[in-house]
C-alpha angles and dihedrals in degrees: 000000000000126000111213125194133160098218101103095184089058092049090048091052093049097244091126131010140208091208116116111256089223137009120269106267122233090232112044118233093242089062092050092050091047090051093049090048093052094043091045092054088050090053091048093054092044095053091047094051091041090053092050088051091048093053088067085084088080094058114100117255119250123209087355093301121118117221093229090058089053088050091052089050093047090056088056096046095042113138094358130192089022086062124027124254106298095002099123090045090054089049088055091050095049093049090049091048092051090047090049092052093047092046095048092045091049093049095053095041095051090045090051095048092045090054092046094049095049094044110185093347116101130204114273139177096047112158099229129224131096097317093054090045093052091044092054094042100048095104091047095048090045091056091048090052092048088053089049094048089053092048091045093053092047091046106043107014108035098022093218116181131264092021098053125063119271090246096054114146127177113249095016098108097162096048093045093052092049093047094047099045089044083079104082095209090056093046093050091047091052093049090049091049088054092055088049088049091053092053093045099043097043093056091037092056092049093047089049089057090061094041091051088055098248103156106152111121095226093043092049092048089052095046092045086059091049091046088067101028097057097046091044091051091049090047095051096038096051095041091054090068098060092037092053092048092048091049092049095245088122121038 
């Protein structure tokens, strides 16, 4: 950023400067925002599909087999024998991990550049309300979600102690969910994380609409509706699982 002014005396006396407030970055800010928009859309699609798969826990078992266990096995056997057992699932995991690293790096890089460019001057004149709250808390909600992702993987994917339940067993998706959410603290943390996800994802999708250059009035109206509908559906759908287990509906 360069400040320009035609008063040479003011420049000479140091009242204003033509020096850049920060060095030119190796990766332009527009590229970081575009990367965050694309990776954010990928995460939005992932959590939606993941939620739909998780809701299979409410389907009645047949021949003693739960539908969610069949779904978990389907993910591991997908496209066999073209891919080895679990191969496609690991491709998904690697892609999501790369997206996560890029998304987190972009968030902190843009935040640091904005603070450096503004210097001691803070943003003013914001209108208030939910949109302003989500805007200002994006970094905080992002950190909370990152902590939740790590906890979720240790709890229901890896089964690491002492995070996971004592009865964790690989491949037993139904039993692992019931055992994990039978612990009230874990169930409440999961529900809180879903509320945080709603705040972060709703604002993130709407920001991605602008960063991806979608400017049509009708398209923006439709996508603004989607920006709240999808995160709300994910929040409600995923929260029903720990609530149902805590209330004894699922056991």
